[in-house]
N, C-alpha and C positions, 0 to 999 in steps of 0.2 A: 815075385815081381817088386821092383822098388816102389811102383806106384801103390801096391796093396800095403807094403810096410809103412810108407810115408807119402800119404796123400798130399798133394800140392806141392812137392818138393822142386817142380819145375819152376814155379811162380816166383819162388824166392832165391833162384840162382844157383841151386845146389848141382844141377845138371852140368853146367858149364864149368864149375870148379871140379867137379868128378872128372871130367874129360880131360882137363889139364893135368891133374895128378896121375891120371892113368897113363898119359902119354910121357910125362916128364919124371914121374916117380917123386916130384917134391912135394912135400906136404903143404897143405894150405889151411888157413884158419878164415872162416867167413866172419864178416862183422855181424854185430847182433841183428838179428831179423825178426820181425812180427809174422807169426805163422798162424793162420786162421784155417780152422776146419769146422764148418758148420757154425754153431754158436759159440764154439771154444775158440778162445785167443790166447797165445802164449807167445812169449818172448824166448828166442833161443839162440845160443852161438854154437857154431860147428867147428870140428877140427877133421880133416881128411887126410889119409894116409895110404900109400901102397906098400903092402908087406913084401918082404924078399920073395915070398912064395907067389905072389901075383895077386893075392885078394886085396880088394879096396875095403877100407874101414872107415865108417863115419861115426864120429863121437859128438853127440850133442848134450848141452846142458840146459835144463829149463831154468831161466834167469828172470822170470815173471816177477817174482817177490822182490827181488833185486831192482828191477826197473821201476816197480810201484814205489819202493822206499826212496828211490833218487828222485822221482817226480814229486812226491810229497816234500822231499827237501829242498827241490827247487822252488816249489809253491810258498814254503814258509820263508826261505831266502828273499824272494820277491816281495812278501808282505812285510818283512823285517825292513827292506831297503826302502819301500814305499813309505813305511811308518817314519823312517828316519828322515827321509826327503821332506815329507809334510812338516816334521818338526823343525829341521833346519828352515825351511822356506817360512814358516811361521814365526821363527824368531826374527828373521830378516824383515818380514812384513810389518813386525811390530815396531822395530826400529824405524824403517821407512816412515810408517804411518805417523809415528809422534813427530817426526822431523817436518813431513809434509803438512801436518795440522799447524804447527807454528807459522809456515810459510803462508798458508792461506788465511791464518787470522791477521798476519801482517798486511796482506793485499787487501783483505776486507775492511781493515781498519782505515787504510788510506782512501779506499773507494768510498766509504759511506759519506765523507765530507766533501766530495768533489761535485759542487754545483754547477759546474759549467757544462760538463759532459755527461748528462743524466742518463742518455741512451747507453753510452759505453759503460756506465756505472751498472745499470741493469743487466747488462751482458756479463760484465765482471761478477756480479753477485750471482748469476745463474751457473756460471763455471765454477765459482766457489761453492756453491750447494752440491754441484755434482761431485766435486772433489772430496768434499765432506763426506757424502755418502759413500764414495769409495774407500776413504779412510775408515769409516765405521765398519765396513765388510773386511778390510784388512786387519783391523783390530780384534775382531771377533773369530776371524781365520786364525789368527796367532794366539788366541786365548789371552790375549793381554788386556782385552777391553776393561775399562774401569767399572762400567755399569753391569755387574754380573752377579747381583745379589740372588740367592737362592730363597725360595720359601716353600711350604709345603702346598701342593696344587693338586687338582684332579686333571690328569692328562686328558681325560675324556672330554672334558668341558672345553680345554684348549683346543682340541681337534675339532669339536663342533662349532665353537665360536669363529675359528679360522674357515672352516668350510661355509658357514653363513656369508662370509665376506666374498669368497671366491665363486660360489654358486651363481652369483648375478652375472659373471662375465663367463661362465661356462658355455661352450657351444651346446645348443639344444640337440645336437645329435650325439651327444655324449651321455650315455646311461650311466648314472652313478650309483654304486651300492655302498652304504655305510653300515658295517656291522661293529659297533663300538660298545664295549663294556662299560658300565658305570663304576665310579669308586677307583680309578687307576691312581692311587694317591703316590706321587714321587716329589723330590725336592728338585725344584726348578725355577727357571725364570719364564714367566708366561710370555713376556714380549718376544724373547728370543725363540722359544719353543714355536710360538706362532708364526715366526719368520722361517723356521724350518718346514712346517708344514704347508705354508703359502708357497714356498719355493717348489716343494715337490708336487703340488697341486698344479703349480704354472707349468712345469715340466711335463707332466702327464697330458695336460691340455694341449701343449705345443707339439707333443708327439703324435697327436691324432687330429690332424687338420682337416679329416674327412669325416671326423667322429668315430666312436668306438665305445669301449667300456672302461670305466675307472671304478676301482674297488679299494675300499679303504676298511682295514680291519684292525682292531686293537683288543688285546686280551691279556688276562693276568696268567703267568705260567712261571712255576718254581721261582717266585720272590722277584720276577722281573716283569716289567711291560713290554709286551711285543706288538709292535705297530707294523703293518704292511701296507704299502700302497702300490697297486698295479695298475698298469694300462695295457691295451691291446694295440699300442701305437707301432712306430716304425722299428723300434728296437735299436740295438747298438751291437757292433761287432767286439770281438775280444780286445783289440787294440784300444778302441774307445773306452771300453769298460776300465782298463787299466789306468787310463789318464783322466777319468772323468772328476776325480776330487782334486786334481791338480790346479793351483791357482792360474786364473787367465787362460785355461783351456775352455774353449766354446766351440759349438757346432753351430751357433746362431750367426746371422749375417753380421759383418762390421756395423757397429753402432746400435746393434740391438741388445747388447748386453756387456757387462763387464768380465764375464768370464769367473766371476768370484761366487757365483750363487751355490754351487755343490762344495766348493772348497770352504765356503763360509758355514753351510750346513754341517759339514764334517767337524769343523772346529766347535760348533755350538753344541753338537752331540757329544763329542768327547769331553767338552766342559762340563757335561751333566754326567760324566762317568758311564756314558752310554756306548753303543756300537751302531754303525750303520753298514751295511753291505748291500751290493746291487747285483741282479742277475739279469741277464737279457740276450736276446739272440735277433738277429736282423729280420724284421718282418713279424715277430713274435711278440713284441712288447718287451716291457720293463717292469721289474718288481725290486722296490727298496724295502729293506727289513731293517727296523730299528729296534733296539732294546734300551730300556732304562730300568735301574734298581728301584724297585718299589720301597716307600717309606714305611718302615717297620714299626708297627705300634706296639707298645706294651700290651699285654693281655690280663684280664682279671683285675684291673685297676679300681673300676667302679663296680657298684652293686645295685645298679638301677636308680640312682640318685638322679634328681632332675636338675639339669643345666639348661638356663636360657640364653641363646645366642641373639645378640641384637646388632645388626649392620645393615647400612642402606644399600650395600652392593650385594646382589644376589649370588654371583659366583662365589664370592668370599664367604657367605654364609653357608652355602651348600657344602663347601669344604669343610669349614668348622663343624658343621652337624655330622658329617660323615666321620670325621676323626672322632668326635665326642662319643657317637654311637659304638664306633669300633673298640673304644676304651671301657665299654661296659656301662655307660651313663644313658639316661632318657634326655633326649636333646629337643628343645623347643627352638623354633627359628622364627625371629620377628624381624621384618624389613623395615627398619626406620624405629626412631624413638617413641612414636605415639602407639604403634602397634606393640613395642616393647612393654610399654606401662600396662597396656590393656592386658597383655597376656600374663605379666607379672601378677597383677591383681587377680585374675581368674584361676590360676595354677593352685592346685592344693600342694603346698611345699613339704616336703621332708627334709630338705636341704636346700637352703636359699643361696644360690650360686648363680652369678650373671656374668658373661663375658660381652662386653660391648665396645664399639667403636668410639672413641673420646670425641671425635668432631663429625656430626651427621647434620645434614639440612633438617631444619624444623626441630632441633633438639631443645628441651627445656629443662631448667634447673628443678629438681624434687629431691626430697630428703628419703634416704633409705631407712627403714625401720627393722 
């Protein structure tokens, strides 16, 4: 029986084709079909012939590997086209932003000296501020922003500092889980990275208007820092996922956002030589995965010598201590000049090395010996 040899042949149109070949004697080739049998899934194409002796012959080929290769090729092509599109729009955005900024500066310069129409001037200034914020987003999306200096910092501290700001406005019905490893040293811009995580936290919050779970994880793996932020919100379909990093694409109501949030995030992450990907399904939440190259320190430089770090800003102090310890030195941390002098006098030194900020509140002059 054909059913025994080829289960499921009726569901993919083989029977109808067989009947036509039997009746007409004209060979037929069926288009590529997906054939499923239990847990097995294969792509096949079919040729059907009627022999002069009357027998019917079906020749099929398993083209599963070919179809998979074609799908992988299509995915790569879509990614390449998307990357090229973002690059082109980024260049355009940079040009538009620079010109737009000049226009706004001219408007602001004229408005500031008009004493007659103060209320109108206030409205103009407000509009200029909003325009300036739009420019800021455009410039960083295009990666042409001028204020993009990188320094060695602890990504974990940036994440925690950003979360401390956003947790005040999170819905109490959102359960937050933070699993962040310490000492994730990268070269980055703290303000811009904070903008990235602020945006992702806000998106997760907006996706869960009735509450849910928000999970932030950050860890070191194979010379990169991997950060994931997941929510259990409404999720997105495939079409939305493909457009989410496009500038001016937004699912929010008109007036609720510029549509530059995720496109700006994309530009900032790429400006840090990182990557950002998103996975999502409608009703099943969304996960963003970011990677950043870790800052590689030389090994075996120090031999336990003591180094004193003096700075009035605690985050900078923590980063300096972490780097110094990784280089093989003993590191002492003094927050401010008075504590620095006290620790300098108390330590038993075998090598007298001090790193300190030049301008600190409460600094005094003293002579090193």
